[in-house]
A tleap script that builds the chain and sets N, CA, C and O, in Angstrom:
source leaprc.protein.ff14SB
mol = sequence {
  NASP ALA SER PRO LEU VAL GLU ALA LEU ARG
  ALA ALA ASP LEU ARG VAL THR GLU VAL LEU
  SER ARG GLY GLY PHE LEU GLN ALA ARG ASN
  ALA MET LEU TYR ILE GLY VAL GLU ASP ASP
  GLN VAL ALA HIE ALA MET ALA LEU ILE GLU
  GLU ASN CYS ARG SER ARG THR GLU ASN VAL
  PRO ALA GLU PRO LEU GLY VAL ASP ALA ASN
  TRP MET PRO THR GLN VAL THR HIE GLY GLY
  ALA THR VAL PHE VAL LEU PRO VAL ASP ARG
  PHE GLU ARG CLEU
}
set mol.1.N position { 92.206 102.755 94.165 }
set mol.1.CA position { 91.706 103.753 93.536 }
set mol.1.C position { 90.899 103.444 92.451 }
set mol.1.O position { 90.460 104.361 91.757 }
set mol.2.N position { 90.597 102.086 92.161 }
set mol.2.CA position { 89.554 101.796 91.025 }
set mol.2.C position { 88.113 101.937 91.366 }
set mol.2.O position { 87.319 102.206 90.465 }
set mol.3.N position { 87.678 101.766 92.685 }
set mol.3.CA position { 86.391 102.154 92.722 }
set mol.3.C position { 85.661 103.593 92.586 }
set mol.3.O position { 84.548 103.775 92.094 }
set mol.4.N position { 86.755 104.842 93.270 }
set mol.4.CA position { 86.054 106.012 93.020 }
set mol.4.C position { 86.218 106.407 91.720 }
set mol.4.O position { 85.452 107.266 91.285 }
set mol.5.N position { 87.367 105.786 90.769 }
set mol.5.CA position { 87.548 106.066 89.536 }
set mol.5.C position { 86.302 105.573 88.632 }
set mol.5.O position { 85.851 106.288 87.738 }
set mol.6.N position { 85.809 104.363 88.918 }
set mol.6.CA position { 84.605 103.738 88.350 }
set mol.6.C position { 83.627 104.655 88.340 }
set mol.6.O position { 83.153 105.059 87.279 }
set mol.7.N position { 83.182 105.125 89.633 }
set mol.7.CA position { 82.125 105.791 90.021 }
set mol.7.C position { 82.292 107.236 89.209 }
set mol.7.O position { 81.290 107.695 88.661 }
set mol.8.N position { 83.386 107.856 89.142 }
set mol.8.CA position { 83.580 109.073 88.477 }
set mol.8.C position { 83.226 108.893 86.950 }
set mol.8.O position { 82.401 109.674 86.477 }
set mol.9.N position { 83.815 107.874 86.101 }
set mol.9.CA position { 83.583 107.700 84.984 }
set mol.9.C position { 82.118 107.271 84.689 }
set mol.9.O position { 81.605 107.760 83.682 }
set mol.10.N position { 81.504 106.553 85.325 }
set mol.10.CA position { 80.040 106.473 85.318 }
set mol.10.C position { 79.375 107.591 85.297 }
set mol.10.O position { 78.570 107.892 84.415 }
set mol.11.N position { 79.668 108.284 86.269 }
set mol.11.CA position { 78.982 109.751 86.453 }
set mol.11.C position { 78.989 110.610 85.230 }
set mol.11.O position { 78.026 111.240 84.793 }
set mol.12.N position { 80.423 110.546 84.637 }
set mol.12.CA position { 80.476 111.462 83.608 }
set mol.12.C position { 79.956 110.751 82.173 }
set mol.12.O position { 80.201 111.262 81.080 }
set mol.13.N position { 79.241 109.562 82.329 }
set mol.13.CA position { 78.781 108.944 81.193 }
set mol.13.C position { 79.414 108.149 80.375 }
set mol.13.O position { 79.048 107.725 79.279 }
set mol.14.N position { 80.591 107.923 81.079 }
set mol.14.CA position { 81.623 106.913 80.098 }
set mol.14.C position { 81.487 105.326 80.655 }
set mol.14.O position { 81.372 104.985 81.832 }
set mol.15.N position { 81.529 104.522 79.555 }
set mol.15.CA position { 81.515 103.177 79.913 }
set mol.15.C position { 82.829 102.772 80.219 }
set mol.15.O position { 83.849 103.241 79.713 }
set mol.16.N position { 82.760 101.814 81.133 }
set mol.16.CA position { 83.740 101.262 81.697 }
set mol.16.C position { 83.637 99.841 82.146 }
set mol.16.O position { 82.569 99.492 82.648 }
set mol.17.N position { 84.613 98.971 82.030 }
set mol.17.CA position { 84.495 97.557 82.509 }
set mol.17.C position { 85.554 97.122 83.503 }
set mol.17.O position { 86.734 97.190 83.156 }
set mol.18.N position { 85.266 96.726 84.586 }
set mol.18.CA position { 86.396 96.661 85.510 }
set mol.18.C position { 86.622 95.016 85.831 }
set mol.18.O position { 85.727 94.228 86.133 }
set mol.19.N position { 87.878 94.751 85.704 }
set mol.19.CA position { 88.223 93.256 85.856 }
set mol.19.C position { 89.233 93.043 87.236 }
set mol.19.O position { 90.308 93.597 87.463 }
set mol.20.N position { 88.719 92.346 87.815 }
set mol.20.CA position { 89.679 92.294 89.265 }
set mol.20.C position { 90.402 91.166 89.427 }
set mol.20.O position { 90.039 90.062 89.023 }
set mol.21.N position { 91.623 91.438 90.122 }
set mol.21.CA position { 92.554 90.436 90.202 }
set mol.21.C position { 93.325 90.460 91.622 }
set mol.21.O position { 93.129 91.383 92.412 }
set mol.22.N position { 94.111 89.517 91.872 }
set mol.22.CA position { 95.113 89.825 93.028 }
set mol.22.C position { 96.288 89.301 92.615 }
set mol.22.O position { 96.331 88.390 91.788 }
set mol.23.N position { 97.502 89.915 93.240 }
set mol.23.CA position { 98.613 89.357 92.842 }
set mol.23.C position { 99.715 90.291 93.455 }
set mol.23.O position { 99.537 91.103 94.363 }
set mol.24.N position { 100.918 90.021 92.772 }
set mol.24.CA position { 102.000 90.842 93.295 }
set mol.24.C position { 102.410 90.853 94.805 }
set mol.24.O position { 102.066 89.884 95.482 }
set mol.25.N position { 103.205 91.993 95.461 }
set mol.25.CA position { 103.722 91.808 96.638 }
set mol.25.C position { 102.477 91.842 97.506 }
set mol.25.O position { 101.571 92.658 97.340 }
set mol.26.N position { 102.491 90.967 98.376 }
set mol.26.CA position { 101.425 91.195 99.487 }
set mol.26.C position { 99.936 90.505 99.011 }
set mol.26.O position { 98.958 90.616 99.750 }
set mol.27.N position { 99.855 89.758 97.662 }
set mol.27.CA position { 98.874 89.625 97.026 }
set mol.27.C position { 97.729 90.580 97.090 }
set mol.27.O position { 96.573 90.179 97.232 }
set mol.28.N position { 97.993 91.644 97.004 }
set mol.28.CA position { 97.146 92.801 97.033 }
set mol.28.C position { 96.023 92.896 95.982 }
set mol.28.O position { 96.274 92.302 94.933 }
set mol.29.N position { 94.975 93.452 96.044 }
set mol.29.CA position { 93.849 93.339 95.024 }
set mol.29.C position { 94.186 94.561 93.914 }
set mol.29.O position { 94.403 95.751 94.142 }
set mol.30.N position { 94.157 93.925 92.780 }
set mol.30.CA position { 94.575 94.873 91.600 }
set mol.30.C position { 93.010 95.131 90.773 }
set mol.30.O position { 92.037 94.407 90.982 }
set mol.31.N position { 93.006 96.049 90.022 }
set mol.31.CA position { 91.948 96.178 89.013 }
set mol.31.C position { 92.561 96.586 87.656 }
set mol.31.O position { 93.644 97.163 87.556 }
set mol.32.N position { 91.786 96.242 86.645 }
set mol.32.CA position { 92.159 96.648 85.177 }
set mol.32.C position { 90.851 97.100 84.790 }
set mol.32.O position { 89.830 96.421 84.901 }
set mol.33.N position { 90.923 98.478 84.252 }
set mol.33.CA position { 89.582 99.022 83.885 }
set mol.33.C position { 89.844 99.156 82.241 }
set mol.33.O position { 90.933 99.449 81.746 }
set mol.34.N position { 88.634 98.883 81.509 }
set mol.34.CA position { 88.634 99.011 80.009 }
set mol.34.C position { 87.846 100.156 79.963 }
set mol.34.O position { 86.746 100.118 80.514 }
set mol.35.N position { 88.249 101.255 79.354 }
set mol.35.CA position { 87.357 102.591 79.139 }
set mol.35.C position { 87.407 102.761 77.521 }
set mol.35.O position { 88.458 103.122 76.994 }
set mol.36.N position { 86.568 102.566 76.962 }
set mol.36.CA position { 86.004 102.938 75.484 }
set mol.36.C position { 85.466 104.368 75.316 }
set mol.36.O position { 84.379 104.722 75.772 }
set mol.37.N position { 86.504 105.358 74.464 }
set mol.37.CA position { 86.004 106.492 74.584 }
set mol.37.C position { 86.190 106.849 72.885 }
set mol.37.O position { 86.773 106.196 72.020 }
set mol.38.N position { 85.621 107.850 72.811 }
set mol.38.CA position { 85.917 108.629 71.410 }
set mol.38.C position { 87.027 109.501 71.502 }
set mol.38.O position { 87.273 109.984 72.607 }
set mol.39.N position { 87.844 109.828 70.393 }
set mol.39.CA position { 88.823 110.655 70.261 }
set mol.39.C position { 88.576 111.786 71.125 }
set mol.39.O position { 89.358 111.971 72.057 }
set mol.40.N position { 87.730 112.467 70.974 }
set mol.40.CA position { 87.426 113.992 71.760 }
set mol.40.C position { 87.020 113.657 73.204 }
set mol.40.O position { 86.877 114.619 73.958 }
set mol.41.N position { 86.813 112.400 73.699 }
set mol.41.CA position { 86.778 112.234 75.112 }
set mol.41.C position { 87.856 111.765 75.927 }
set mol.41.O position { 87.772 111.632 77.148 }
set mol.42.N position { 89.012 111.481 75.144 }
set mol.42.CA position { 90.270 110.955 75.639 }
set mol.42.C position { 90.654 112.089 77.004 }
set mol.42.O position { 90.802 111.802 78.192 }
set mol.43.N position { 90.730 113.227 76.437 }
set mol.43.CA position { 91.295 114.288 77.752 }
set mol.43.C position { 90.452 114.296 78.788 }
set mol.43.O position { 90.989 114.404 79.891 }
set mol.44.N position { 88.998 114.192 78.747 }
set mol.44.CA position { 88.235 114.074 79.831 }
set mol.44.C position { 88.323 112.696 80.840 }
set mol.44.O position { 88.173 112.645 82.061 }
set mol.45.N position { 88.583 111.739 79.995 }
set mol.45.CA position { 89.011 110.469 80.659 }
set mol.45.C position { 90.184 110.520 81.348 }
set mol.45.O position { 90.201 109.989 82.458 }
set mol.46.N position { 91.355 111.145 80.853 }
set mol.46.CA position { 92.545 111.387 81.340 }
set mol.46.C position { 92.596 111.936 82.695 }
set mol.46.O position { 93.240 111.635 83.699 }
set mol.47.N position { 91.534 113.027 82.364 }
set mol.47.CA position { 91.579 114.003 83.834 }
set mol.47.C position { 90.977 113.300 84.841 }
set mol.47.O position { 91.613 113.197 85.890 }
set mol.48.N position { 89.845 112.769 84.760 }
set mol.48.CA position { 89.343 111.661 85.698 }
set mol.48.C position { 90.116 110.820 86.335 }
set mol.48.O position { 90.074 110.701 87.559 }
set mol.49.N position { 91.040 110.030 85.443 }
set mol.49.CA position { 91.911 109.024 86.046 }
set mol.49.C position { 92.983 109.928 86.893 }
set mol.49.O position { 93.390 109.334 87.891 }
set mol.50.N position { 93.397 110.931 86.748 }
set mol.50.CA position { 94.475 111.618 87.236 }
set mol.50.C position { 93.909 112.308 88.763 }
set mol.50.O position { 94.544 112.437 89.809 }
set mol.51.N position { 92.463 112.693 88.454 }
set mol.51.CA position { 92.238 113.037 89.777 }
set mol.51.C position { 91.689 112.144 90.816 }
set mol.51.O position { 91.361 112.666 91.881 }
set mol.52.N position { 91.541 110.866 90.658 }
set mol.52.CA position { 91.290 109.768 91.251 }
set mol.52.C position { 92.297 108.521 91.521 }
set mol.52.O position { 91.994 107.612 92.294 }
set mol.53.N position { 93.389 108.563 90.885 }
set mol.53.CA position { 94.248 107.761 91.082 }
set mol.53.C position { 95.557 108.294 91.566 }
set mol.53.O position { 96.011 109.215 90.887 }
set mol.54.N position { 96.162 107.961 92.455 }
set mol.54.CA position { 97.501 108.497 93.198 }
set mol.54.C position { 98.232 107.463 93.739 }
set mol.54.O position { 97.684 106.572 94.387 }
set mol.55.N position { 99.532 107.500 93.515 }
set mol.55.CA position { 100.430 106.191 94.103 }
set mol.55.C position { 100.674 106.721 95.494 }
set mol.55.O position { 100.793 107.932 95.681 }
set mol.56.N position { 100.749 105.859 96.456 }
set mol.56.CA position { 101.134 106.233 97.721 }
set mol.56.C position { 102.111 104.944 98.475 }
set mol.56.O position { 102.151 103.760 98.139 }
set mol.57.N position { 102.787 105.566 99.490 }
set mol.57.CA position { 103.750 104.531 100.133 }
set mol.57.C position { 103.186 104.096 101.272 }
set mol.57.O position { 102.596 104.928 101.962 }
set mol.58.N position { 103.251 102.658 101.722 }
set mol.58.CA position { 102.438 102.177 102.710 }
set mol.58.C position { 103.810 101.313 103.511 }
set mol.58.O position { 104.757 100.769 102.943 }
set mol.59.N position { 103.556 101.401 104.914 }
set mol.59.CA position { 104.645 100.715 105.762 }
set mol.59.C position { 104.156 99.269 105.620 }
set mol.59.O position { 102.989 98.938 105.412 }
set mol.60.N position { 105.202 98.461 105.760 }
set mol.60.CA position { 104.618 97.009 105.566 }
set mol.60.C position { 105.561 96.207 106.818 }
set mol.60.O position { 106.792 96.233 106.824 }
set mol.61.N position { 104.733 95.510 107.843 }
set mol.61.CA position { 105.321 94.778 108.833 }
set mol.61.C position { 105.528 93.568 108.334 }
set mol.61.O position { 104.649 92.848 107.860 }
set mol.62.N position { 106.983 93.242 108.447 }
set mol.62.CA position { 107.580 91.993 108.102 }
set mol.62.C position { 107.096 90.754 109.085 }
set mol.62.O position { 106.812 89.700 108.515 }
set mol.63.N position { 107.010 90.797 110.192 }
set mol.63.CA position { 106.699 89.868 111.070 }
set mol.63.C position { 105.320 88.949 110.971 }
set mol.63.O position { 105.241 87.747 111.224 }
set mol.64.N position { 104.314 89.780 110.560 }
set mol.64.CA position { 103.078 88.810 110.151 }
set mol.64.C position { 102.992 88.223 108.881 }
set mol.64.O position { 102.072 87.512 108.478 }
set mol.65.N position { 104.051 88.576 108.242 }
set mol.65.CA position { 104.371 87.770 106.789 }
set mol.65.C position { 104.894 86.422 107.151 }
set mol.65.O position { 104.689 85.513 106.346 }
set mol.66.N position { 105.712 86.104 108.543 }
set mol.66.CA position { 106.350 85.142 108.633 }
set mol.66.C position { 107.500 84.709 108.190 }
set mol.66.O position { 107.900 83.546 108.227 }
set mol.67.N position { 108.194 85.885 107.651 }
set mol.67.CA position { 109.589 85.942 106.962 }
set mol.67.C position { 110.392 86.883 107.695 }
set mol.67.O position { 110.028 87.633 108.601 }
set mol.68.N position { 111.772 86.715 107.078 }
set mol.68.CA position { 112.936 87.296 107.913 }
set mol.68.C position { 112.772 88.681 107.569 }
set mol.68.O position { 112.723 89.003 106.381 }
set mol.69.N position { 112.674 89.612 108.573 }
set mol.69.CA position { 112.536 91.021 108.543 }
set mol.69.C position { 113.759 91.573 107.871 }
set mol.69.O position { 113.551 92.682 107.379 }
set mol.70.N position { 115.032 91.089 107.703 }
set mol.70.CA position { 115.881 91.666 107.542 }
set mol.70.C position { 116.226 92.102 105.813 }
set mol.70.O position { 116.966 92.968 105.347 }
set mol.71.N position { 115.402 91.162 105.203 }
set mol.71.CA position { 115.463 91.205 103.808 }
set mol.71.C position { 114.379 91.650 103.213 }
set mol.71.O position { 114.311 91.741 101.987 }
set mol.72.N position { 113.211 92.044 104.180 }
set mol.72.CA position { 111.729 92.676 103.410 }
set mol.72.C position { 111.914 93.918 103.434 }
set mol.72.O position { 112.671 94.443 104.252 }
set mol.73.N position { 111.117 94.708 102.361 }
set mol.73.CA position { 111.171 96.218 102.439 }
set mol.73.C position { 110.204 96.555 103.593 }
set mol.73.O position { 109.343 95.813 104.065 }
set mol.74.N position { 110.519 97.851 103.966 }
set mol.74.CA position { 109.502 98.229 105.149 }
set mol.74.C position { 108.625 99.447 104.379 }
set mol.74.O position { 108.114 100.276 105.133 }
set mol.75.N position { 108.481 99.561 103.380 }
set mol.75.CA position { 107.708 100.198 102.508 }
set mol.75.C position { 107.601 99.653 101.183 }
set mol.75.O position { 108.524 99.211 100.499 }
set mol.76.N position { 106.194 99.740 100.844 }
set mol.76.CA position { 105.838 99.434 99.515 }
set mol.76.C position { 104.821 100.694 98.853 }
set mol.76.O position { 103.858 101.185 99.441 }
set mol.77.N position { 105.273 101.040 97.579 }
set mol.77.CA position { 104.379 101.965 96.609 }
set mol.77.C position { 103.363 101.161 96.125 }
set mol.77.O position { 103.568 100.138 95.472 }
set mol.78.N position { 102.142 101.643 96.462 }
set mol.78.CA position { 100.965 101.064 95.420 }
set mol.78.C position { 100.137 102.245 95.229 }
set mol.78.O position { 100.345 103.388 95.636 }
set mol.79.N position { 98.828 101.630 94.308 }
set mol.79.CA position { 97.789 102.656 93.952 }
set mol.79.C position { 98.668 103.190 92.618 }
set mol.79.O position { 99.796 102.896 92.220 }
set mol.80.N position { 97.572 104.166 92.080 }
set mol.80.CA position { 98.124 105.099 90.871 }
set mol.80.C position { 97.458 104.167 89.771 }
set mol.80.O position { 96.728 103.219 90.059 }
set mol.81.N position { 97.813 104.569 88.398 }
set mol.81.CA position { 97.477 103.883 87.106 }
set mol.81.C position { 98.472 103.856 86.285 }
set mol.81.O position { 99.382 104.684 86.230 }
set mol.82.N position { 98.338 102.947 85.650 }
set mol.82.CA position { 99.054 102.819 84.385 }
set mol.82.C position { 98.070 102.809 82.996 }
set mol.82.O position { 97.229 101.934 82.790 }
set mol.83.N position { 98.296 103.767 82.233 }
set mol.83.CA position { 97.349 103.766 81.097 }
set mol.83.C position { 97.945 103.474 79.646 }
set mol.83.O position { 99.133 103.497 79.324 }
set mol.84.N position { 97.169 103.278 79.088 }
set mol.84.CA position { 97.347 102.584 77.591 }
set mol.84.C position { 96.323 103.511 76.711 }
set mol.84.O position { 95.127 103.464 76.997 }
set mol.85.N position { 96.665 104.146 75.906 }
set mol.85.CA position { 95.794 104.749 74.988 }
set mol.85.C position { 96.174 104.472 73.617 }
set mol.85.O position { 97.171 104.877 73.020 }
set mol.86.N position { 95.046 103.569 73.118 }
set mol.86.CA position { 95.191 102.984 72.021 }
set mol.86.C position { 93.964 103.112 70.835 }
set mol.86.O position { 92.781 102.971 71.146 }
set mol.87.N position { 94.341 103.358 69.636 }
set mol.87.CA position { 93.107 103.592 68.691 }
set mol.87.C position { 92.513 102.359 68.333 }
set mol.87.O position { 93.228 101.363 68.227 }
set mol.88.N position { 91.279 102.299 68.130 }
set mol.88.CA position { 90.587 101.248 67.612 }
set mol.88.C position { 89.874 101.586 66.274 }
set mol.88.O position { 89.311 102.663 66.076 }
set mol.89.N position { 89.938 100.685 65.472 }
set mol.89.CA position { 89.461 100.951 64.134 }
set mol.89.C position { 88.110 100.533 64.145 }
set mol.89.O position { 87.308 101.292 63.601 }
set mol.90.N position { 87.622 99.320 64.728 }
set mol.90.CA position { 86.389 99.047 65.036 }
set mol.90.C position { 86.007 98.410 66.261 }
set mol.90.O position { 86.706 97.590 66.856 }
set mol.91.N position { 84.801 98.839 66.643 }
set mol.91.CA position { 84.311 97.802 67.907 }
set mol.91.C position { 82.745 97.634 67.610 }
set mol.91.O position { 81.998 98.318 66.911 }
set mol.92.N position { 82.530 96.609 68.300 }
set mol.92.CA position { 80.886 96.380 68.202 }
set mol.92.C position { 80.356 95.980 69.689 }
set mol.92.O position { 80.870 95.157 70.447 }
set mol.93.N position { 79.295 96.707 69.891 }
set mol.93.CA position { 78.536 96.342 71.058 }
set mol.93.C position { 77.487 95.485 71.049 }
set mol.93.O position { 76.386 95.873 70.659 }
set mol.94.N position { 77.709 94.123 71.505 }
set mol.94.CA position { 76.553 93.343 71.640 }
set mol.94.C position { 75.721 93.077 72.595 }
set mol.94.O position { 74.768 92.325 72.391 }
savepdb mol mol.pdb
quit
């Protein structure tokens, strides 16, 4: 979900920094986005996040992972977004 969201944020002239990682179940690609906006832009940024990020369920084959299929989940939920809205007293762009 990160790539379409980054494009939408940039198209809306909102600054975003993307930090990529891998981890969790299946060593999936993850992204953390830092989006700094003024108070009056929070609702717009949230709307863009809601439009571009969706959780979904994916079937996971156990055999290619080389583990016993009896204990592996057959479905994994991924995607979506967790959002923290924090006030910032001061920031500097260097």
